[in-house]
C-alpha positions in Angstrom: 0.0 0.0 0.0 1.5 3.3 -1.1 1.3 6.5 0.8 -1.0 8.0 -1.9 -3.4 5.1 -1.5 -3.4 5.6 2.3 -4.0 9.3 1.8 -7.2 8.8 -0.2 -8.7 5.7 1.4 -10.5 7.6 4.2 -11.6 11.2 3.9 -13.9 11.5 7.0 -13.8 10.4 10.6 -17.1 10.3 12.5 -16.7 10.5 16.3 -18.9 9.5 19.2 -18.7 12.0 22.1 -19.3 10.5 25.6 -16.9 7.7 26.3 -14.9 8.3 23.1 -13.8 12.0 23.0 -14.7 13.0 26.6 -15.3 11.6 30.1 -18.5 13.2 31.1 -19.7 10.9 33.9 -19.3 13.3 36.8 -21.4 16.1 35.2 -24.0 13.7 34.0 -24.2 12.0 37.4 -24.6 15.4 39.2 -27.5 16.5 37.0 -29.1 13.1 37.1 -28.9 13.0 40.9 -30.5 16.4 41.2 -33.5 15.1 39.2 -33.7 12.0 41.4 -33.5 14.0 44.6 -36.3 16.2 43.4 -38.3 13.0 43.0 -37.5 11.8 46.5 -35.3 9.0 45.1 -31.8 7.8 46.0 -28.8 9.0 44.1 -26.8 6.9 41.6 -23.1 6.4 41.6 -20.6 7.1 38.8 -20.4 3.4 38.1 -24.2 3.2 37.7 -24.3 6.2 35.4 -21.5 4.6 33.3 -23.8 1.6 32.7 -26.7 3.9 31.6 -25.0 6.2 29.2 -25.1 5.8 25.4 -28.7 5.9 24.2 -29.6 9.5 24.7 -31.0 11.6 27.6 -34.4 9.9 27.6 -32.9 6.5 28.1 -30.5 7.8 30.7 -33.3 9.3 32.8 -35.4 6.2 32.3 -32.6 3.8 33.4 -31.9 6.0 36.5 -35.6 5.9 37.5 -35.7 2.2 37.1 -32.5 1.7 39.1 -33.7 3.8 42.0 -37.3 2.5 42.3 -38.9 5.3 40.4 -41.4 5.1 37.5 -39.5 4.7 34.2 -42.6 5.8 32.4 -42.1 9.3 33.8 -38.8 9.7 32.0 -40.2 11.8 29.1 -41.6 14.3 31.7 -38.3 14.6 33.5 -35.9 14.9 30.5 -36.5 18.7 30.2 -35.6 19.1 33.9 -32.5 17.0 33.4 -31.3 19.0 30.5 -32.0 22.3 32.3 -29.8 21.1 35.1 -27.2 19.5 32.9 -26.5 22.1 30.2 -25.0 24.8 32.5 -22.6 22.3 34.0 -22.0 20.1 30.9 -18.3 21.1 30.7 -17.6 21.8 34.4 -15.8 18.5 35.2 -16.0 16.9 31.8 -12.6 16.5 30.2 -11.2 15.2 26.9 -9.5 11.8 27.2 -5.7 11.8 26.9 -4.5 12.4 23.3 -7.9 13.7 22.0 -7.0 17.3 21.5 -3.7 16.6 19.9 -5.0 13.9 17.7 -8.0 15.9 16.5 -5.6 18.7 15.7 -3.4 16.4 13.7 -6.3 14.8 11.8 -7.7 18.2 10.9 -4.4 19.5 9.8 -3.9 16.5 7.7 -7.1 17.2 5.8 -9.6 14.8 7.3 -13.2 15.9 7.6 -14.3 15.4 11.2 -17.9 15.1 12.6 -19.4 14.3 16.0 -22.3 11.8 15.8 -23.7 11.3 19.2 -27.0 10.3 20.9 -26.6 13.2 23.3 -28.9 16.2 22.5 -27.2 18.6 20.1 -27.4 21.7 22.3 -25.6 19.9 25.1 -23.1 18.4 22.6 -22.2 21.9 21.3 -21.8 23.2 24.9 -19.3 20.4 25.6 -17.4 20.9 22.3 -17.2 24.7 22.8 -16.3 24.5 26.5 -13.5 22.0 25.9 -12.1 23.8 22.8 -12.9 20.9 20.5 -15.4 22.7 18.3 -12.9 24.2 15.8 -11.9 20.7 14.7 -15.4 19.5 14.0 -17.1 20.1 10.6 -20.5 18.7 11.5 -22.5 17.8 14.6 -25.4 15.3 14.6 -27.0 15.0 18.0 -29.6 12.6 19.3 -32.4 15.1 18.6 -31.1 16.2 15.2 -33.2 13.5 13.5 -36.0 11.2 14.4 -33.5 8.4 14.4 -30.5 7.8 16.7 -27.7 5.3 16.6 -27.7 2.3 16.0 -29.8 3.5 13.1 -27.5 4.6 10.3 -29.4 7.8 9.5 -27.3 10.0 11.8 -24.0 8.8 10.2 -25.5 9.4 6.7 -26.6 12.9 7.7 -23.1 13.7 8.9 -21.5 12.4 5.7 -23.9 14.4 3.6 -22.9 17.6 5.5 -19.2 16.6 5.0 -19.8 15.6 1.3 -18.0 12.3 1.8 -19.4 8.9 0.7 -19.7 6.1 3.2 -16.9 4.0 1.7 -14.4 6.7 2.5 -15.4 7.2 6.1 -14.7 5.6 9.6 -16.8 5.7 12.7 -15.0 5.8 16.0 -17.0 5.0 19.2 -17.1 3.1 22.4 -20.3 1.1 22.2 -22.2 -1.4 20.2 -24.6 1.2 18.7 -21.6 3.0 17.1 -20.4 -0.2 15.4 -23.9 -1.3 14.4 -24.7 2.1 12.9 -21.4 2.1 11.0 -22.1 -1.4 9.6 -25.6 -0.4 8.5 -24.3 2.8 6.9 -21.5 1.1 5.0 -18.8 2.8 7.1 -15.7 1.2 8.7 -15.6 1.1 12.5 -13.0 1.6 15.1 -13.8 1.0 18.8 -12.1 2.5 21.8 -11.6 0.2 24.8 -11.6 2.9 27.5 -15.2 4.2 27.2 -18.6 3.2 28.5 -19.1 0.0 26.5 -22.0 -2.2 27.5 -20.2 -5.2 26.0 -16.5 -6.1 25.9 -14.8 -3.8 23.2 -13.3 -6.7 21.3 -16.7 -8.3 21.0 -18.3 -5.3 19.2 -17.2 -6.4 15.8 -15.2 -3.3 14.9 -12.4 -3.3 12.3 -9.9 -2.3 15.0 -9.9 -1.6 18.7 -7.6 1.1 20.2 -6.7 1.5 23.9 -5.7 5.2 23.6 -7.2 7.9 21.3 -3.7 8.8 20.2 -3.6 5.4 18.5 -6.3 6.4 16.0 -4.1 7.6 13.2 -2.2 4.3 13.1 -5.4 2.4 13.3 -6.8 4.3 10.3 -3.8 3.2 8.3 -4.1 -0.4 9.7 -7.6 -0.9 8.3 -6.6 0.5 4.8 -7.5 -1.3 2.7 -9.6 -3.9 4.5 -8.9 -7.5 3.5 -5.1 -7.0 3.0 -2.2 -7.7 5.3 -2.1 -5.3 8.2 0.9 -3.1 8.7 2.8 -3.4 12.0 2.2 -0.6 14.5 5.6 0.8 13.8 5.1 0.8 10.0 1.6 2.3 10.4 3.0 5.1 12.6 5.8 5.8 10.1 3.3 5.8 7.2 1.0 8.2 9.1 3.9 10.6 9.7 4.9 10.5 6.0 1.3 10.9 4.9 0.7 13.8 7.1 3.9 15.5 5.7 2.5 15.0 2.2 -0.9 16.4 3.1 0.6 19.4 4.8 2.6 20.3 1.7 -0.3 19.7 -0.7 
């Protein structure tokens, strides 16, 4: 595989937010517990919240009610309250995972189109991206309320690709959970899973094309899955190829 082929195999990287780009458990738990306290229910722990995250605000509130003896059917009534409490603190304790800022900067500089595709409501998503300085790298944002469908439906990924003007075969989805991989497969997009997030299943069982333990490994993983079906490069070769490819892109 030549550097030129590697350069043109993937044009866009679609990124999940919570559990992939950022660790948001503390702020989510704080807002969730404020809602539960208002309902006379016990609080949930960070570990409990971790197991509930991934399917949007409605499911998060529903699962918290169920876990604390509340009525899950009341979730739709309480979501506005949750968001009112959460949005002002959405980036208070939330932080990018190690390597995220630097890697997004490198990908953007190299010419990749980047989008965030998350089940989190879009307003809260933008608050986090703006508050953590990630917004300048992101060319499109699709939230859980942007469309009628959410991941694992492929529609959000397709919407992001339309905004980026990139076909599915030239894109990769990066996420921490099964719905990221399932949405990617349904959209005809390659998938990379991170092992450090809020996965509801073992990361290596998600069926992704590659699994990374650190976000800084993403550039090498992008090369490793180019093209699928051929012998994979070693990590050292992939890293060297990425450095060369980045130099070529910077000069072009």
